[in-house]
N, CA, C and O atoms as a Tripos MOL2 file, in Angstrom:
@<TRIPOS>MOLECULE
protein
  224   223    56     0     0
PROTEIN
NO_CHARGES

@<TRIPOS>ATOM
      1 N         -10.4410  -54.2660 -104.8330 N.3       1 UNK1
      2 CA        -10.3370  -53.0600 -104.0400 C.3       1 UNK1
      3 C         -10.0890  -51.8810 -104.9790 C.2       1 UNK1
      4 O          -9.2610  -51.9720 -105.8850 O.2       1 UNK1
      5 N         -10.7900  -50.7950 -104.7700 N.am      2 UNK2
      6 CA        -10.6410  -49.5920 -105.5790 C.3       2 UNK2
      7 C          -9.5340  -48.7150 -105.0140 C.2       2 UNK2
      8 O          -9.5390  -48.4150 -103.8200 O.2       2 UNK2
      9 N          -8.5840  -48.2970 -105.8480 N.am      3 UNK3
     10 CA         -7.5120  -47.4310 -105.3240 C.3       3 UNK3
     11 C          -8.0510  -46.0530 -104.9800 C.2       3 UNK3
     12 O          -8.9980  -45.5580 -105.5920 O.2       3 UNK3
     13 N          -7.4310  -45.4620 -104.0020 N.am      4 UNK4
     14 CA         -7.7670  -44.1030 -103.5840 C.3       4 UNK4
     15 C          -6.5970  -43.2030 -103.9530 C.2       4 UNK4
     16 O          -5.4600  -43.4790 -103.5680 O.2       4 UNK4
     17 N          -6.8570  -42.1430 -104.6870 N.am      5 UNK5
     18 CA         -5.8080  -41.2180 -105.0960 C.3       5 UNK5
     19 C          -5.9270  -39.9370 -104.2840 C.2       5 UNK5
     20 O          -6.9950  -39.3300 -104.2070 O.2       5 UNK5
     21 N          -4.8230  -39.5390 -103.6850 N.am      6 UNK6
     22 CA         -4.7870  -38.3230 -102.8840 C.3       6 UNK6
     23 C          -3.7810  -37.3630 -103.4940 C.2       6 UNK6
     24 O          -2.7490  -37.7730 -104.0250 O.2       6 UNK6
     25 N          -4.0950  -36.1010 -103.4110 N.am      7 UNK7
     26 CA         -3.1560  -35.0790 -103.8700 C.3       7 UNK7
     27 C          -2.8610  -34.1680 -102.6880 C.2       7 UNK7
     28 O          -3.7710  -33.6000 -102.0840 O.2       7 UNK7
     29 N          -1.5970  -34.0390 -102.3700 N.am      8 UNK8
     30 CA         -1.1560  -33.1630 -101.2830 C.3       8 UNK8
     31 C          -0.5140  -31.9590 -101.9370 C.2       8 UNK8
     32 O           0.3200  -32.1030 -102.8310 O.2       8 UNK8
     33 N          -0.8950  -30.7780 -101.5000 N.am      9 UNK9
     34 CA         -0.3180  -29.5780 -102.0900 C.3       9 UNK9
     35 C           0.1170  -28.6170 -100.9970 C.2       9 UNK9
     36 O          -0.3400  -28.6830  -99.8560 O.2       9 UNK9
     37 N           0.9900  -27.7490 -101.3760 N.am     10 UNK10
     38 CA          1.5080  -26.7350 -100.4650 C.3      10 UNK10
     39 C           0.4400  -25.6650 -100.2640 C.2      10 UNK10
     40 O          -0.1960  -25.2260 -101.2230 O.2      10 UNK10
     41 N           0.2490  -25.2560  -99.0370 N.am     11 UNK11
     42 CA         -0.7510  -24.2300  -98.7620 C.3      11 UNK11
     43 C          -0.0560  -22.9340  -98.3610 C.2      11 UNK11
     44 O           1.1180  -22.9480  -97.9910 O.2      11 UNK11
     45 N          -0.7690  -21.8180  -98.4300 N.am     12 UNK12
     46 CA         -0.1610  -20.5460  -98.0410 C.3      12 UNK12
     47 C           0.1240  -20.4620  -96.5460 C.2      12 UNK12
     48 O           0.9180  -19.6260  -96.1140 O.2      12 UNK12
     49 N          -0.5220  -21.3260  -95.7450 N.am     13 UNK13
     50 CA         -0.2520  -21.3240  -94.3190 C.3      13 UNK13
     51 C           1.1390  -21.9010  -94.0580 C.2      13 UNK13
     52 O           1.8470  -22.2960  -94.9840 O.2      13 UNK13
     53 N           1.5030  -21.9410  -92.8140 N.am     14 UNK14
     54 CA          2.8140  -22.4960  -92.4260 C.3      14 UNK14
     55 C           2.9120  -23.9550  -92.8690 C.2      14 UNK14
     56 O           1.8960  -24.6120  -93.0960 O.2      14 UNK14
     57 N           4.1070  -24.4410  -92.9870 N.am     15 UNK15
     58 CA          4.3400  -25.8250  -93.3910 C.3      15 UNK15
     59 C           4.1450  -26.7450  -92.1940 C.2      15 UNK15
     60 O           5.1020  -27.3310  -91.6860 O.2      15 UNK15
     61 N           2.9180  -26.8630  -91.7550 N.am     16 UNK16
     62 CA          2.5960  -27.6960  -90.6070 C.3      16 UNK16
     63 C           1.8700  -28.9330  -91.1120 C.2      16 UNK16
     64 O           0.6570  -28.9160  -91.3200 O.2      16 UNK16
     65 N           2.6240  -30.0000  -91.3060 N.am     17 UNK17
     66 CA          2.0850  -31.2040  -91.9100 C.3      17 UNK17
     67 C           1.6410  -32.2400  -90.8780 C.2      17 UNK17
     68 O           1.1640  -33.3080  -91.2640 O.2      17 UNK17
     69 N           1.7820  -31.9640  -89.5840 N.am     18 UNK18
     70 CA          1.5120  -32.9730  -88.5720 C.3      18 UNK18
     71 C           0.1350  -33.6020  -88.7090 C.2      18 UNK18
     72 O           0.0100  -34.8260  -88.6690 O.2      18 UNK18
     73 N          -0.8830  -32.8010  -88.8670 N.am     19 UNK19
     74 CA         -2.2420  -33.3320  -88.9550 C.3      19 UNK19
     75 C          -2.4140  -34.2100  -90.2030 C.2      19 UNK19
     76 O          -3.0050  -35.2880  -90.1310 O.2      19 UNK19
     77 N          -1.8990  -33.7470  -91.3330 N.am     20 UNK20
     78 CA         -2.0230  -34.5240  -92.5600 C.3      20 UNK20
     79 C          -1.2800  -35.8550  -92.4490 C.2      20 UNK20
     80 O          -1.7890  -36.8970  -92.8620 O.2      20 UNK20
     81 N          -0.0780  -35.8080  -91.8900 N.am     21 UNK21
     82 CA          0.7140  -37.0320  -91.7440 C.3      21 UNK21
     83 C           0.0040  -38.0100  -90.8260 C.2      21 UNK21
     84 O          -0.0730  -39.1990  -91.1350 O.2      21 UNK21
     85 N          -0.5140  -37.5350  -89.7080 N.am     22 UNK22
     86 CA         -1.2260  -38.4120  -88.7750 C.3      22 UNK22
     87 C          -2.4410  -39.0460  -89.4340 C.2      22 UNK22
     88 O          -2.6740  -40.2450  -89.2840 O.2      22 UNK22
     89 N          -3.2150  -38.2520  -90.1610 N.am     23 UNK23
     90 CA         -4.4140  -38.7730  -90.8270 C.3      23 UNK23
     91 C          -4.0560  -39.8180  -91.8750 C.2      23 UNK23
     92 O          -4.6830  -40.8750  -91.9450 O.2      23 UNK23
     93 N          -3.0490  -39.5210  -92.6850 N.am     24 UNK24
     94 CA         -2.6630  -40.4660  -93.7260 C.3      24 UNK24
     95 C          -2.0830  -41.7470  -93.1440 C.2      24 UNK24
     96 O          -2.3160  -42.8280  -93.6860 O.2      24 UNK24
     97 N          -1.3370  -41.6490  -92.0550 N.am     25 UNK25
     98 CA         -0.8220  -42.8620  -91.4070 C.3      25 UNK25
     99 C          -1.9680  -43.7070  -90.8720 C.2      25 UNK25
    100 O          -1.9520  -44.9310  -91.0060 O.2      25 UNK25
    101 N          -2.9670  -43.0620  -90.2650 N.am     26 UNK26
    102 CA         -4.1340  -43.7920  -89.7570 C.3      26 UNK26
    103 C          -4.8860  -44.4750  -90.8920 C.2      26 UNK26
    104 O          -5.4680  -45.5430  -90.7010 O.2      26 UNK26
    105 N          -4.8740  -43.8660  -92.0640 N.am     27 UNK27
    106 CA         -5.5550  -44.4370  -93.2270 C.3      27 UNK27
    107 C          -4.7270  -45.5400  -93.8910 C.2      27 UNK27
    108 O          -5.1980  -46.2030  -94.8150 O.2      27 UNK27
    109 N          -3.4960  -45.7330  -93.4160 N.am     28 UNK28
    110 CA         -2.6560  -46.7970  -93.9480 C.3      28 UNK28
    111 C          -1.8310  -46.4140  -95.1630 C.2      28 UNK28
    112 O          -1.4890  -47.2720  -95.9770 O.2      28 UNK28
    113 N          -1.5080  -45.1390  -95.2950 N.am     29 UNK29
    114 CA         -0.6850  -44.6970  -96.4300 C.3      29 UNK29
    115 C           0.6760  -45.3960  -96.3790 C.2      29 UNK29
    116 O           1.2920  -45.4690  -95.3160 O.2      29 UNK29
    117 N           1.1420  -45.9030  -97.5020 N.am     30 UNK30
    118 CA          2.4420  -46.5780  -97.5360 C.3      30 UNK30
    119 C           3.5860  -45.6080  -97.2310 C.2      30 UNK30
    120 O           3.5540  -44.4440  -97.6310 O.2      30 UNK30
    121 N           4.5810  -46.1030  -96.5240 N.am     31 UNK31
    122 CA          5.7290  -45.2730  -96.1320 C.3      31 UNK31
    123 C           6.4720  -44.7160  -97.3450 C.2      31 UNK31
    124 O           6.9310  -43.5740  -97.3170 O.2      31 UNK31
    125 N           6.5940  -45.5090  -98.4060 N.am     32 UNK32
    126 CA          7.3220  -45.0000  -99.5810 C.3      32 UNK32
    127 C           6.5630  -43.8430 -100.2230 C.2      32 UNK32
    128 O           7.1820  -42.9120 -100.7380 O.2      32 UNK32
    129 N           5.2360  -43.8870 -100.2000 N.am     33 UNK33
    130 CA          4.4480  -42.7760 -100.7250 C.3      33 UNK33
    131 C           4.5900  -41.5470  -99.8260 C.2      33 UNK33
    132 O           4.7200  -40.4250 -100.3160 O.2      33 UNK33
    133 N           4.5660  -41.7640  -98.5090 N.am     34 UNK34
    134 CA          4.7240  -40.6560  -97.5600 C.3      34 UNK34
    135 C           6.0630  -39.9610  -97.7950 C.2      34 UNK34
    136 O           6.1500  -38.7350  -97.7240 O.2      34 UNK34
    137 N           7.0940  -40.7370  -98.0710 N.am     35 UNK35
    138 CA          8.4220  -40.1600  -98.3090 C.3      35 UNK35
    139 C           8.4380  -39.3030  -99.5720 C.2      35 UNK35
    140 O           9.1890  -38.3310  -99.6450 O.2      35 UNK35
    141 N           7.6250  -39.6470 -100.5600 N.am     36 UNK36
    142 CA          7.5640  -38.8490 -101.7940 C.3      36 UNK36
    143 C           6.6390  -37.6480 -101.6460 C.2      36 UNK36
    144 O           6.8630  -36.6150 -102.2780 O.2      36 UNK36
    145 N           5.6030  -37.7690 -100.8210 N.am     37 UNK37
    146 CA          4.5680  -36.7320 -100.7190 C.3      37 UNK37
    147 C           4.9300  -35.5870  -99.7780 C.2      37 UNK37
    148 O           4.4550  -34.4650  -99.9540 O.2      37 UNK37
    149 N           5.7660  -35.8630  -98.7810 N.am     38 UNK38
    150 CA          6.0810  -34.8520  -97.7710 C.3      38 UNK38
    151 C           7.5840  -34.6510  -97.6640 C.2      38 UNK38
    152 O           8.3590  -35.5680  -97.9340 O.2      38 UNK38
    153 N           7.9940  -33.4510  -97.2700 N.am     39 UNK39
    154 CA          9.4260  -33.2440  -97.0060 C.3      39 UNK39
    155 C           9.8900  -34.1730  -95.8820 C.2      39 UNK39
    156 O           9.1700  -34.3960  -94.9090 O.2      39 UNK39
    157 N          11.0870  -34.7040  -96.0280 N.am     40 UNK40
    158 CA         11.6080  -35.6560  -95.0440 C.3      40 UNK40
    159 C          11.5860  -35.0730  -93.6320 C.2      40 UNK40
    160 O          11.2670  -35.7780  -92.6740 O.2      40 UNK40
    161 N          11.9250  -33.7880  -93.5020 N.am     41 UNK41
    162 CA         11.9530  -33.1640  -92.1750 C.3      41 UNK41
    163 C          10.5620  -33.1510  -91.5470 C.2      41 UNK41
    164 O          10.4400  -33.2870  -90.3290 O.2      41 UNK41
    165 N           9.5200  -32.9930  -92.3440 N.am     42 UNK42
    166 CA          8.1560  -32.9650  -91.8120 C.3      42 UNK42
    167 C           7.7860  -34.3140  -91.2220 C.2      42 UNK42
    168 O           7.1950  -34.3760  -90.1440 O.2      42 UNK42
    169 N           8.1240  -35.3940  -91.9120 N.am     43 UNK43
    170 CA          7.8180  -36.7300  -91.4140 C.3      43 UNK43
    171 C           8.6460  -37.0250  -90.1660 C.2      43 UNK43
    172 O           8.1230  -37.5660  -89.1920 O.2      43 UNK43
    173 N           9.9260  -36.6740  -90.1870 N.am     44 UNK44
    174 CA         10.7800  -36.8950  -89.0150 C.3      44 UNK44
    175 C          10.2660  -36.1100  -87.8160 C.2      44 UNK44
    176 O          10.2210  -36.6380  -86.7040 O.2      44 UNK44
    177 N           9.8790  -34.8630  -88.0250 N.am     45 UNK45
    178 CA          9.3640  -34.0300  -86.9450 C.3      45 UNK45
    179 C           8.0880  -34.6470  -86.3610 C.2      45 UNK45
    180 O           7.9230  -34.7060  -85.1420 O.2      45 UNK45
    181 N           7.1990  -35.1010  -87.2290 N.am     46 UNK46
    182 CA          5.9660  -35.7400  -86.7700 C.3      46 UNK46
    183 C           6.2900  -36.9750  -85.9350 C.2      46 UNK46
    184 O           5.7330  -37.1600  -84.8530 O.2      46 UNK46
    185 N           7.1870  -37.8180  -86.4350 N.am     47 UNK47
    186 CA          7.5400  -39.0480  -85.7190 C.3      47 UNK47
    187 C           8.1730  -38.7430  -84.3650 C.2      47 UNK47
    188 O           7.8660  -39.4170  -83.3820 O.2      47 UNK47
    189 N           9.0470  -37.7450  -84.2940 N.am     48 UNK48
    190 CA          9.6960  -37.3840  -83.0360 C.3      48 UNK48
    191 C           8.6760  -36.8740  -82.0240 C.2      48 UNK48
    192 O           8.7310  -37.2340  -80.8480 O.2      48 UNK48
    193 N           7.7420  -36.0330  -82.4820 N.am     49 UNK49
    194 CA          6.6980  -35.5100  -81.5800 C.3      49 UNK49
    195 C           5.8250  -36.6570  -81.0670 C.2      49 UNK49
    196 O           5.4860  -36.7070  -79.8850 O.2      49 UNK49
    197 N           5.4690  -37.5660  -81.9550 N.am     50 UNK50
    198 CA          4.5980  -38.6890  -81.5800 C.3      50 UNK50
    199 C           5.3190  -39.5910  -80.5730 C.2      50 UNK50
    200 O           4.7200  -40.0030  -79.5790 O.2      50 UNK50
    201 N           6.5830  -39.8980  -80.8150 N.am     51 UNK51
    202 CA          7.3470  -40.7610  -79.9190 C.3      51 UNK51
    203 C           7.5650  -40.1140  -78.5560 C.2      51 UNK51
    204 O           7.6300  -40.8040  -77.5380 O.2      51 UNK51
    205 N           7.6790  -38.7860  -78.5370 N.am     52 UNK52
    206 CA          7.9150  -38.0780  -77.2760 C.3      52 UNK52
    207 C           6.6110  -37.8670  -76.4990 C.2      52 UNK52
    208 O           6.6250  -37.3390  -75.3870 O.2      52 UNK52
    209 N           5.4870  -38.2840  -77.0900 N.am     53 UNK53
    210 CA          4.2140  -38.1280  -76.4100 C.3      53 UNK53
    211 C           3.6350  -36.7400  -76.5270 C.2      53 UNK53
    212 O           2.8560  -36.3120  -75.6760 O.2      53 UNK53
    213 N           4.0150  -36.0230  -77.5910 N.am     54 UNK54
    214 CA          3.5200  -34.6630  -77.8150 C.3      54 UNK54
    215 C           2.7360  -34.5930  -79.1200 C.2      54 UNK54
    216 O           3.0750  -33.7990  -79.9980 O.2      54 UNK54
    217 N           1.6950  -35.4100  -79.2640 N.am     55 UNK55
    218 CA          0.9410  -35.2920  -80.5100 C.3      55 UNK55
    219 C           0.2780  -33.9390  -80.5970 C.2      55 UNK55
    220 O          -0.0430  -33.3300  -79.5770 O.2      55 UNK55
    221 N           0.0800  -33.4850  -81.7660 N.am     56 UNK56
    222 CA         -0.4890  -32.1720  -82.0060 C.3      56 UNK56
    223 C          -1.8070  -32.0920  -81.3670 C.2      56 UNK56
    224 O          -2.4700  -31.0580  -81.4470 O.2      56 UNK56
@<TRIPOS>BOND
     1     1     2 1
     2     2     3 1
     3     3     4 2
     4     3     5 am
     5     5     6 1
     6     6     7 1
     7     7     8 2
     8     7     9 am
     9     9    10 1
    10    10    11 1
    11    11    12 2
    12    11    13 am
    13    13    14 1
    14    14    15 1
    15    15    16 2
    16    15    17 am
    17    17    18 1
    18    18    19 1
    19    19    20 2
    20    19    21 am
    21    21    22 1
    22    22    23 1
    23    23    24 2
    24    23    25 am
    25    25    26 1
    26    26    27 1
    27    27    28 2
    28    27    29 am
    29    29    30 1
    30    30    31 1
    31    31    32 2
    32    31    33 am
    33    33    34 1
    34    34    35 1
    35    35    36 2
    36    35    37 am
    37    37    38 1
    38    38    39 1
    39    39    40 2
    40    39    41 am
    41    41    42 1
    42    42    43 1
    43    43    44 2
    44    43    45 am
    45    45    46 1
    46    46    47 1
    47    47    48 2
    48    47    49 am
    49    49    50 1
    50    50    51 1
    51    51    52 2
    52    51    53 am
    53    53    54 1
    54    54    55 1
    55    55    56 2
    56    55    57 am
    57    57    58 1
    58    58    59 1
    59    59    60 2
    60    59    61 am
    61    61    62 1
    62    62    63 1
    63    63    64 2
    64    63    65 am
    65    65    66 1
    66    66    67 1
    67    67    68 2
    68    67    69 am
    69    69    70 1
    70    70    71 1
    71    71    72 2
    72    71    73 am
    73    73    74 1
    74    74    75 1
    75    75    76 2
    76    75    77 am
    77    77    78 1
    78    78    79 1
    79    79    80 2
    80    79    81 am
    81    81    82 1
    82    82    83 1
    83    83    84 2
    84    83    85 am
    85    85    86 1
    86    86    87 1
    87    87    88 2
    88    87    89 am
    89    89    90 1
    90    90    91 1
    91    91    92 2
    92    91    93 am
    93    93    94 1
    94    94    95 1
    95    95    96 2
    96    95    97 am
    97    97    98 1
    98    98    99 1
    99    99   100 2
   100    99   101 am
   101   101   102 1
   102   102   103 1
   103   103   104 2
   104   103   105 am
   105   105   106 1
   106   106   107 1
   107   107   108 2
   108   107   109 am
   109   109   110 1
   110   110   111 1
   111   111   112 2
   112   111   113 am
   113   113   114 1
   114   114   115 1
   115   115   116 2
   116   115   117 am
   117   117   118 1
   118   118   119 1
   119   119   120 2
   120   119   121 am
   121   121   122 1
   122   122   123 1
   123   123   124 2
   124   123   125 am
   125   125   126 1
   126   126   127 1
   127   127   128 2
   128   127   129 am
   129   129   130 1
   130   130   131 1
   131   131   132 2
   132   131   133 am
   133   133   134 1
   134   134   135 1
   135   135   136 2
   136   135   137 am
   137   137   138 1
   138   138   139 1
   139   139   140 2
   140   139   141 am
   141   141   142 1
   142   142   143 1
   143   143   144 2
   144   143   145 am
   145   145   146 1
   146   146   147 1
   147   147   148 2
   148   147   149 am
   149   149   150 1
   150   150   151 1
   151   151   152 2
   152   151   153 am
   153   153   154 1
   154   154   155 1
   155   155   156 2
   156   155   157 am
   157   157   158 1
   158   158   159 1
   159   159   160 2
   160   159   161 am
   161   161   162 1
   162   162   163 1
   163   163   164 2
   164   163   165 am
   165   165   166 1
   166   166   167 1
   167   167   168 2
   168   167   169 am
   169   169   170 1
   170   170   171 1
   171   171   172 2
   172   171   173 am
   173   173   174 1
   174   174   175 1
   175   175   176 2
   176   175   177 am
   177   177   178 1
   178   178   179 1
   179   179   180 2
   180   179   181 am
   181   181   182 1
   182   182   183 1
   183   183   184 2
   184   183   185 am
   185   185   186 1
   186   186   187 1
   187   187   188 2
   188   187   189 am
   189   189   190 1
   190   190   191 1
   191   191   192 2
   192   191   193 am
   193   193   194 1
   194   194   195 1
   195   195   196 2
   196   195   197 am
   197   197   198 1
   198   198   199 1
   199   199   200 2
   200   199   201 am
   201   201   202 1
   202   202   203 1
   203   203   204 2
   204   203   205 am
   205   205   206 1
   206   206   207 1
   207   207   208 2
   208   207   209 am
   209   209   210 1
   210   210   211 1
   211   211   212 2
   212   211   213 am
   213   213   214 1
   214   214   215 1
   215   215   216 2
   216   215   217 am
   217   217   218 1
   218   218   219 1
   219   219   220 2
   220   219   221 am
   221   221   222 1
   222   222   223 1
   223   223   224 2
@<TRIPOS>SUBSTRUCTURE
     1 UNK1         2 RESIDUE 1 A UNK
     2 UNK2         6 RESIDUE 1 A UNK
     3 UNK3        10 RESIDUE 1 A UNK
     4 UNK4        14 RESIDUE 1 A UNK
     5 UNK5        18 RESIDUE 1 A UNK
     6 UNK6        22 RESIDUE 1 A UNK
     7 UNK7        26 RESIDUE 1 A UNK
     8 UNK8        30 RESIDUE 1 A UNK
     9 UNK9        34 RESIDUE 1 A UNK
    10 UNK10       38 RESIDUE 1 A UNK
    11 UNK11       42 RESIDUE 1 A UNK
    12 UNK12       46 RESIDUE 1 A UNK
    13 UNK13       50 RESIDUE 1 A UNK
    14 UNK14       54 RESIDUE 1 A UNK
    15 UNK15       58 RESIDUE 1 A UNK
    16 UNK16       62 RESIDUE 1 A UNK
    17 UNK17       66 RESIDUE 1 A UNK
    18 UNK18       70 RESIDUE 1 A UNK
    19 UNK19       74 RESIDUE 1 A UNK
    20 UNK20       78 RESIDUE 1 A UNK
    21 UNK21       82 RESIDUE 1 A UNK
    22 UNK22       86 RESIDUE 1 A UNK
    23 UNK23       90 RESIDUE 1 A UNK
    24 UNK24       94 RESIDUE 1 A UNK
    25 UNK25       98 RESIDUE 1 A UNK
    26 UNK26      102 RESIDUE 1 A UNK
    27 UNK27      106 RESIDUE 1 A UNK
    28 UNK28      110 RESIDUE 1 A UNK
    29 UNK29      114 RESIDUE 1 A UNK
    30 UNK30      118 RESIDUE 1 A UNK
    31 UNK31      122 RESIDUE 1 A UNK
    32 UNK32      126 RESIDUE 1 A UNK
    33 UNK33      130 RESIDUE 1 A UNK
    34 UNK34      134 RESIDUE 1 A UNK
    35 UNK35      138 RESIDUE 1 A UNK
    36 UNK36      142 RESIDUE 1 A UNK
    37 UNK37      146 RESIDUE 1 A UNK
    38 UNK38      150 RESIDUE 1 A UNK
    39 UNK39      154 RESIDUE 1 A UNK
    40 UNK40      158 RESIDUE 1 A UNK
    41 UNK41      162 RESIDUE 1 A UNK
    42 UNK42      166 RESIDUE 1 A UNK
    43 UNK43      170 RESIDUE 1 A UNK
    44 UNK44      174 RESIDUE 1 A UNK
    45 UNK45      178 RESIDUE 1 A UNK
    46 UNK46      182 RESIDUE 1 A UNK
    47 UNK47      186 RESIDUE 1 A UNK
    48 UNK48      190 RESIDUE 1 A UNK
    49 UNK49      194 RESIDUE 1 A UNK
    50 UNK50      198 RESIDUE 1 A UNK
    51 UNK51      202 RESIDUE 1 A UNK
    52 UNK52      206 RESIDUE 1 A UNK
    53 UNK53      210 RESIDUE 1 A UNK
    54 UNK54      214 RESIDUE 1 A UNK
    55 UNK55      218 RESIDUE 1 A UNK
    56 UNK56      222 RESIDUE 1 A UNK
């Protein structure tokens, strides 16, 4: 299997990571990598919205 390398960077827009987090989770990104790639609050916010039935 060939590894896939992704680079996540800060954009000038608002810190709205929901779409990126959802896409990477669907692609099977490891949780430990997600914890290093995104601010903890962004992942927690995404998870809370998803659990409450309010996906973006």
